[in-house]
C-alpha positions in Angstrom: 57.3 46.4 257.1 55.9 43.6 258.8 52.7 41.5 256.6 50.4 39.4 258.4 50.3 35.8 257.1 46.6 34.6 255.7 45.4 31.3 257.3 44.7 28.8 254.9 41.0 27.3 255.6 39.6 23.9 254.2 37.8 23.3 251.7 34.3 23.4 251.4 33.6 21.0 248.8 30.5 19.9 247.0 29.8 16.1 246.5 31.0 14.8 243.2 29.0 14.1 240.6 28.5 12.0 237.5 29.9 14.1 235.4 32.4 15.8 237.6 34.2 15.3 240.9 34.5 16.3 244.7 35.3 20.8 243.8 35.8 22.8 246.6 33.4 25.6 246.5 35.6 28.1 246.9 38.5 27.8 245.0 37.4 25.3 242.6 40.2 22.6 243.3 39.0 18.9 243.0 39.1 15.9 244.2 38.8 12.1 242.5 37.0 11.3 239.7 33.3 12.0 238.5 31.3 8.9 239.6 30.5 8.0 236.1 26.8 7.6 234.9 24.0 5.0 236.6 21.7 4.2 234.2 18.8 3.1 236.3 15.5 5.6 235.0 13.0 3.6 233.1 11.4 6.7 231.2 8.7 6.9 228.9 9.7 9.4 226.5 10.4 9.4 222.1 14.0 10.8 222.7 14.1 7.6 224.8 13.0 4.6 222.7 14.9 2.2 220.7 12.6 -0.1 219.1 9.0 0.6 218.2 6.5 -2.6 219.0 6.4 -5.1 216.3 4.1 -8.2 216.2 6.8 -9.6 218.2 7.8 -7.9 221.2 6.5 -4.5 223.1 8.3 -1.3 222.5 12.5 -1.3 224.1 13.3 2.2 225.9 16.9 2.7 226.7 17.4 3.5 230.7 18.8 6.9 232.0 20.6 8.6 234.4 19.5 11.0 237.2 21.2 14.3 235.1 19.5 13.2 231.8 21.9 11.1 230.1 20.7 8.8 228.0 22.6 5.3 228.0 23.1 3.8 224.2 24.0 0.6 225.2 21.6 -2.6 224.6 22.8 -3.6 228.6 20.7 -1.0 229.5 16.7 -0.9 228.3 13.8 -2.1 229.3 10.4 -2.9 227.3 6.7 -1.2 228.1 3.4 -1.4 226.6 2.1 -4.4 224.5 3.0 -6.1 220.8 1.6 -4.2 218.1 -0.6 -6.2 215.1 0.6 -7.8 212.3 0.6 -6.0 209.3 -0.6 -8.5 206.6 0.1 -7.8 203.1 -1.6 -10.4 200.8 -2.7 -12.5 204.2 1.0 -12.7 205.1 2.6 -10.4 207.9 5.3 -8.5 206.7 7.4 -8.7 210.5 6.9 -12.2 211.2 6.3 -14.7 208.6 3.0 -15.9 210.0 0.8 -16.6 207.3 -3.4 -15.8 207.3 -5.8 -15.0 209.8 -8.3 -17.1 211.7 -9.7 -13.7 213.7 -9.7 -16.6 216.7 -7.7 -14.0 219.2 -10.1 -11.1 220.1 -9.5 -7.8 221.7 -13.2 -5.7 222.8 -11.6 -1.9 222.5 -13.1 1.4 223.0 -13.2 4.7 220.4 -14.3 7.8 222.3 -14.6 10.4 219.6 -16.4 13.0 221.6 -13.2 13.3 223.7 -11.5 14.2 220.6 -14.5 17.1 220.7 -16.6 15.7 217.7 -20.0 14.8 218.0 -20.1 11.2 218.3 -19.6 9.6 222.2 -18.6 5.8 222.8 -17.6 3.2 220.4 -17.7 -0.7 222.0 -15.9 -2.8 218.8 -14.0 -6.8 218.6 -11.0 -6.1 217.2 -8.7 -8.9 216.1 -4.4 -9.1 216.1 -4.1 -8.4 212.8 -6.0 -5.3 212.7 -9.3 -6.3 210.9 -12.4 -5.1 213.3 -15.3 -7.9 212.7 -18.3 -6.4 214.4 -19.8 -3.2 216.4 -21.5 -2.5 219.2 -25.3 -2.8 217.7 -25.5 0.3 219.5 -23.5 2.5 216.8 -26.1 5.0 215.5 -27.5 5.4 219.2 -24.6 7.2 220.2 -23.2 8.9 217.1 -25.0 11.9 217.9 -24.3 14.0 214.8 -26.5 16.1 213.8 -27.8 14.1 210.7 -30.8 14.9 209.1 -33.1 12.5 207.5 -32.9 14.0 204.0 -28.8 13.2 204.0 -29.5 10.5 204.8 -31.8 9.3 202.3 -30.0 11.0 199.6 -27.1 9.4 200.9 -28.6 5.8 201.1 -31.6 5.6 198.5 -34.0 2.5 199.9 -34.4 2.0 195.7 -31.1 0.4 195.7 -31.6 -2.0 198.6 -32.8 -4.4 195.8 -29.1 -4.5 193.3 -28.4 -6.3 197.1 -25.5 -3.9 198.3 -24.9 0.2 198.7 -22.1 2.1 199.6 -22.8 6.2 201.0 -21.6 9.1 202.8 -22.4 12.0 205.0 -20.9 13.9 206.3 -21.7 15.5 210.4 -21.5 19.9 209.0 -20.6 20.5 213.3 -17.7 18.5 213.9 -16.9 17.2 210.0 -16.6 13.5 211.4 -17.5 11.5 207.8 -19.4 8.4 207.9 -19.4 5.7 205.0 -21.0 2.4 205.3 -21.2 -0.4 202.8 -24.9 -2.1 203.7 -25.2 -5.5 201.8 -29.1 -6.3 202.3 -30.6 -9.7 203.1 -33.3 -11.6 200.5 -36.3 -8.7 201.7 -34.1 -5.6 200.7 -34.8 -4.2 203.5 -32.7 -1.5 205.5 -33.4 -2.7 208.6 -32.7 -7.1 208.3 -28.6 -5.7 207.0 -25.0 -6.2 207.9 -23.1 -2.4 208.0 -20.0 -2.2 207.0 -18.7 1.0 208.9 -15.9 3.3 209.0 -15.5 7.2 210.0 -12.5 9.6 209.1 -11.9 12.8 210.1 -9.7 15.5 208.1 -9.0 12.5 205.8 -7.4 10.2 209.2 -9.4 7.2 209.7 -10.7 6.5 212.6 -12.5 3.6 212.3 -12.2 1.0 209.7 -14.4 -1.6 208.4 -16.6 -2.5 211.3 -19.0 -5.2 210.9 -23.0 -3.9 212.0 -25.3 -6.6 211.6 -29.4 -6.4 211.9 -31.0 -9.8 212.2 -34.3 -10.1 210.5 -37.1 -9.2 212.9 -39.9 -11.5 214.3 -43.2 -11.1 212.9 
């Protein structure tokens, strides 16, 4: 009985990858070695974070390979974003040791509460590198938009307390849950409209704006 010889065919190769050598699609034979990872991708993701931003430097991330592998080498890193604020404790930064703050490096920030589903809209304020909010936009109450009636405001801030020089009160919007805490520091006249307002905004125990100062100057006439 005669047998027919089977003619061998050439390998049909898949190219080598970073994790596998050149491999035949038909018989799985291999040739050579895997190429190895090339860490040249800069992707911002939590699993690639090497170190968070501090007051001395921006956040550092590990680079990744096209296959998704993430490097763990300090040589394969990149920075992203800005430095964080100083972390002050009793006037000294616990990270870099900076003593005191003169509030000279100020930044204009906006807080868009409407995007978070709250009644209030956009607040503009000045914030220092140390985290202190020094001055809020004088349109604060115009942008509040919460349906809080006059009775609630008057109950929280009795006009009679103006004689004491300072009054603190809180109101909460029944519609969106925004809690507004205000400390009023009155002038000699004890007039509510001629005061320094220190404002804090909270929702569900989360501070949204802390100790923003809003100053009303005395009216003429």
